[in-house]
N, C-alpha and C positions, 0 to 999 in steps of 0.2 A: 435578240433585242427586239423587244416590241417598239413599234413606232407609233406615235399618235395618229389617229384618224378622226379629225374632229367632226366631220359630217356625218360619216357613216356611224361611228361609235354611239350617236345619241340615237339612232333609229333602229339598230340591230338589237333583237333579244339577247339579254345578257346570258353567259354560260357559266354556270357555278362550277368551281373546282372542289370535288370532294374526295378526300383521301388520295390526292395527287393525281386524279384523273379527271379528264373533261367530260361532263354530261353531254351526251349527243343531242343535237338539235331534233325536236319532233318533226313529223311532216309538215305540220303547219308552219313551223318555223323556218323550215327550208323553203317551203312554198313563198312565205313572205320575204325571204331572203333573195330568192331569184326574182321575185316581182319587184323588189327595191331597185336591183340593178338592171332591170329591163326597161325601167323607166328612163325618160329623158332628163338626166341631171347633168349640170355643169359640173366640171371637175372641182372638188373641194380646194379653195384657196386658204392656205396657212394663215391662221390668226390666232395669236395667243388667247385672245377672249373667247374663242371658240372650240376649246380642247374640252372634251368631256370623258373619253375613255381611250385605252390602249387597247389594240388588238395584236393578237399574237397568233400565228399559224402553228399547229401541232404537227411537228415533221419529224421524220426519222434523223438521229444524230449523224449517220453517215450518209454523205451525198453520194448519190448514184454517178457511176462513171459511164453511164451510156452516153452516146454521141448525140442524143437528143433528149432534152428534159422538158416534160410537159409543164407549161404555163398554168393551164386551166385545170382545176381540180374538179373532181365530182363533187357537187354540193353535199352529197350523202356523207363523203369523207372528210369534209372540211370542219375542223373544230376551231371555234375562237374562244378565247377567254379574255374576260374584261378585268382589268387592273386599274388601281388609282393611278392617275398620271402625275403623281407628284415627285417622281424619282429625279433627284438632282441631275441636271444637264440633259434631261429628256427633251426638253424644247429646243436647246442648240443641236441636238443630234438629228431631231426631226427636219430641221431646216438644213442642216449640214449634208444629210443624205440627198434630200431633194436638189440642192444646189450642186451637188457632184453629179447627179443624173443629168442635169441640164450642160454641165460642163462636158461630160461624156459625149453628148448629143453635138456639142459643137465640134469635139475633137473628130468625131466620126464623119462629120459633113465636111470638114476642112482636109482630113486624111484623103476622102475620097476624091476630092479635086487635086489635092497636092502629089499625091502617090498613084493612086489607081488609075485615074483617067489621064494622066500624063503618060504614065507607063504604057497603056493602051492606045496612046496616039490620038487621044480624043482632046488634047489641049496641047497647046505648042508654047512651051516655055512659061507656062504659068507658075512652075515651082520656083523659078528664079525671082519672081516677084513676092513670094510668100515666105521665102527662106532667108534669113540675115545671120551674119557671123557676129558673135559677141566678141569681146575683147580677149577671150581667152580661146577663142576660135570654135567654140561649141555653138551648135546651130540654135536659133530661136526662130519661131514661125508665127503666123497670124493667130494660131490657135494658142499659143502660150499667152500672148498679150490679151486675147479675147475672153479667154477663161478667167485670168486675173481680173479683169475689169468687170466681168458678169458676176463672179463670185463676190467681189467686193461691193458691187451695188446691191446684190440680193441680200447679203448679210446686213448691210446698212439698211435697207428697206425693212427688214425684219426686226432689227434691234436697235435702230437709231445710229446714225453716224457717229455721234459722240460716245456711244457705248461700244464701238467696234474697233479693235487694234488689232492689225494683221502685218505679219511678217511673211513675205513672199520673194520669189526668185527674181522675177523680172523688174526693170525700171523702164522710165519713159525716155531715157536718153536718145535711144535709135529712133524712136517714133518722133521725137521733137525735132530732129534734124530736117533741114531743107530737103534733103534726098529721101527721106522717109514719108514724103506725102503719100506715095501710092499705097505703103504699107498701113498707114494710119487711116486712110481711106476704106481699105478693106477690113481692119479691125473695127472700125465704127459700124459698118454695115453688118459684120458678124455679131457684133454686140447687141445691135437693135433687133435683129431677127431672133437672136437667143431670147432676149427679155419679152418679145411678143409671144414666145412659146411658154413662159414662165406659170400662166394659169393652168396650163395643161400639166403641168408638174405639181400644182397645187401651192404655188408660191406668189406674192404680190410684186410687182415690179414698177419701176417709176413711170408715171404717166408721160406718153408721147415719146417720140423719136429724141435720142440725145445726140449732140453734136460732138465734134473731136475735143472740144475743151472739157465736157463733162467725162468723156471716156478717159482722157489723159489724167483728170483728177481722181478718177476712180482708180486708176492703177498707180498712181503716185500715192494714194493714201496706204499702199501696202508696203510702207517703208519704216515700219516701227522697228526699233532696234531689239525690241524684245524684252530686255532686261529693264526697262524704263515701266512697263505695265505689269501687274502681277497677273493679268488674265489677257491672254492675246491668242489669236489664230495664226497658225502656221500654215502656209500654203504653197505647193509646188504645182503649178498650173498643168505643166506637162512634164512629168518626170520621165526621163529617157527620151530626150527629144530626137536623138539619133536614131532610136528605134522606131520613133514615130514616123520620120521622114522616110524610113526604108520599108514601111508597112509592117513592122514588127510589134513587139511588145512595148507598152509604154504605160504610164499611170497617172491619175488625177488624184493628188494626195492632199487632204485638208483635215486638220487636227485642233484641237483647242487645249491650250496650255495654261495652267493656273498655278501659281507659285512653285514653278519648276517641274510640275508633274503633267504628263499628258493625261487628260481626263476624258477625251474621247477622240476616236479616229475614224475618218471615213476614206476608203481606197477604191477609186473607180478603175477597172482593168478592162478596157472596151474590147481588146483582142485577146483575152484569156480564154482558151477552149475548155469547154466543160468536159471533153474526154481527156484524161490525165496523159496518155502517151502521146498525145498532139503536141505537147509542149516541146518534145524532142524534135519535131519535124521542122523543116525549113518554112518561114512564114508564107511563102508563096504557095505552099501545100494547101492552106487555109483558103486562100482566094479562089485556087482552082476547083477545091472541092464545093465551094460555096456557088460557083458558077456552074458546075455540073449538076449539083442537087442543092438547089436553093431551099434554106430552112422555112418550115411553114410558121405562119404568124404564131401558132400555139407551141412552137418548140423552142427550146433554151439550149442552143449550140456553142454560143460564144458571147463573151461579155458578161461582166457582173460589177456589182457594188458589194464591198465588204466592209463591215462597220462594227464598232464595240464602244461600250462605255466603261471606263475604269472601275474596277471593284465589282462589276456585274457578274463576272464569271461566265460570260457569254459573248460570242461573236456570231454576227449573222451575215448572210450573203442573199442578195435578190438579184434578178436579172435586169438589164437595161431596158428602158422603155422602147417598145416597138413603135415604129412610125405612126402617126396620126392617132395614137392611143393615148387615153388619160391615165395618169398614175393613180391607181386606187390601192390604198394600203390594205393588207400587208404586202402587196405586189409578190406574192408567191415565195415570201423569204423563207430561208431555211437556215438552220443553225449549222456551223463548222465547227470542227475540232481537229486539233493536230493529230498526226499518225501515233500509233501505239508501238511502231517499230523502235526497238533499241539495239538491235543487232547492226554493228557497224557495217557488216558484210551486205546487208540487205538495204541500207539506208542511202538515200539520194541527197547529194548535196548542191547547193546553188551558190553561183558566184558570178560577180558582173562580167559583162561581155569586155568592156574596155580593159585594157592592160595599162593604160595611163595613170589611173588611180587605184589599182589593185594588183597584188603580185600573184600571178597564177602558179609561178613556180613554187612560192612558199606554201600555198594551199594545197599544191600537188604532194609536196612533201609530207605535210600534215595528214592529208588522206591516206597516204601509203602507210604512215606510222600508226593511225588510229585503227586501220583496217578497213577503210572504205574502199570498195571493189568496183562500184559503178563509176562511170565516166562523169565529170561534173556536167550540170545543168547550168549552162551560161545563158543568163537571162538579162534584158534590159530592164532598169527601173526597179521600183519597189514591187513589182510582181513578184520578186523572190519572197518577200514577206507574205504576200497572198498564197504562194505555193505551200509554204509550211503551215499557214493558218488552215488551209483547205485540207491539209494531209497529202498533199501530192509531192512534198519532199520533206525531209527531216532536218537539213542542216542548212544555214546560211552562213558563209564566213567571208569576211572582207578585212584585209590587212593593207592599208594604204602605204604608198611609198612616202619616204621622209618629205616633210613639207607640206603635204596635203591634209587640208582640215575638213572634217565632216561638217555639214551643214544640217541644221535641225529639221528642215522640211523635208529632207532626204530620208528620214527615219521615223520621226514622231508618229504619223498615223499608222505604220506597219509595225512598230513597236507594241502598242497597246492592243491592237487587233490579234497579233501572235499571242501575247501575254494572256488576254481574256480566252484565247481559243484553247489555252492549256499549254502553251510554250514558254521557253526560257529566253530572254534577251538581255545579254550584259556586254561589258567590254572584256578583254582577254584575262582581266585579273578577278572576274566575276562581280563587278560593280555594276549597279544600275547606269543606265546613260543619263547623263545630267543635262537637262534641258533648260537650265536657270541662267546661263550665262550668255545669253544673247544669240547671235544667229548661227554660232559654232559649237558643237560638242567639246567644249573645253575639257581638258583633264581626261581624255580617253586614252586608256591604256593599250597601246599596240593596235588594237583593232576591234571588230564587233563580231560577236558570235550569237547566233539565234539557232535554237534547237527546238525540237518537238518535245523533249523531255530532258529531265536533269541528269539522267545517266550518260546520255551521249554528250550532253553539255560539259559535265565534269572530264570526260575522257579527252575531249578536245582542249580543254584549258591546260591539263597536264602535258598534252603534247606540245602545246605552244611554249610553255615553260621550258621544256627539255630542248626545243629547237631553235628558239630565238635568237640566242647569242652567235649561233652559227649563221644566221641569215643575213642578208645585206640589207634588210630594212632599218 
C-alpha cells in the first residue's frame, strides 16, 4: 500500500510505469536523489494541503526470513513509482500508520521500564505503579491510556475533533479516582513526551504541554458506541496487555469502519520477530539475543507495522522507526502475502494463549480431524492475524466459551489486513464478521476462522459442523 509522501513526492523525479515495469533512475536522477536526502531537511509534517504524490517501493512479494533485514537499500536498486493520491481513504491511512508508529514508540518506552528494567533490578516496584486491574481483573497499564489519548489527539488534530468518532477499549474511570493520581501523572507525562515526538513521525500535534484535564478528555472522547456514527475509528491501544506486561507479544490496533465495513486497518507489532521460527521461542530468548548481539541501526530484526486498505488487494509492512531518526516514506515498506500452503499436515495454526475466552480442547480436536500435525502456535493479541498475513502461519481459530462476546477492536484491523493479503476471515458458518452492531461482533456463529486460503478454510468449517454438537461450548 503506497503511503503519501507530501514533501518528498514533489521534489523527486517521477518514474514512469511502462508495460508493468518501473523505468530505472538514470545516474543523474540517483545523484539528485542522494543529494536531496543528504541535505538538512526537517521531517515532513503531514498536512492535507501538502499532498502531491504517492511513493511505493518495488519489493519482492515474499519477505525474507533472514534474522536481519536491511533497512537501507542501494539507491541503484530503489525503484519509486508516482501515482495519483486520490485513492479513497489514502489520507486516513497515511495518518493512521504514522499514529500507530508513535503508539509503538510509547509502548516500547513503557515496556522497557515496566518489564525489562524492573526484571533486571534497575527499578524497584515501578511496575506496581504502572499496572492497574480492571473490573474483569485484566491488566491495564499507563501504555494503554497513553496510547489511547495520543491517538485520539493526533486524529483530532489531523481531521478535526468534530469529524473524529472513536470506539476504544479503555475509559477514564480508574484514572479519575483519587487513588489514580499517580497513574494519571505518569500518563500525562508520557502523552506530552509522545506528542513532542510527533513531528519526527510527520504529524502535527497540539501546541504546548497538555494538563490532566485535556488528557482525560482525549481518552474520554473514545467512548462512541459505534452504531451511532456511520464512520468511526476502532482502537485497541494495547491488545494483549498480559503479553505486554510479560515482555511477550502484543499489538496496537487501529481501524476505520464505515457503514459496518472495515475500510482500513493498521496493526503495530513491536515485538514481532522477523525470523519466522523465533515466534516459537520463549519471549526471553529475544531479549537475551538482543543483549548479546545488539541489532545494527540499519537492520530489521524485530517489530513491524502492517496495514491495508479495503479493496486494494494489497497489504504492506514497514519497520518501526529507530531512535532519533525521522520517518521518511516509504520507510522500507514491503508487500506481504499469505502462505500458499494448503496441505493441513504442513500448516501452522494459531490460537490465543488464554484459556479463559478460548477452548483449547475444541481446537485440538478440530486440528486432529482436519489433519493438522504441528503443535499450535499460541500467541497473545492480534499478532495472530499478522502471522497469517505475513505467511508465517496458515490458520487462526478461536471458539469462545459460552457467554463471551467478541469486541470489534480485537479483530477489525487484523481482518482487513489478512483479507487484502489474500486470506479468508469468517465466522464458523462462513459469514463475514459484522462490524455494524456497535462494540460487539453480534450474530457471530460459534467462532472465528481465519485462513491463508479457501481450501483450508472450507475443511475447517466442515470439521466444526461435524464436531460442534459433541462439544461443551
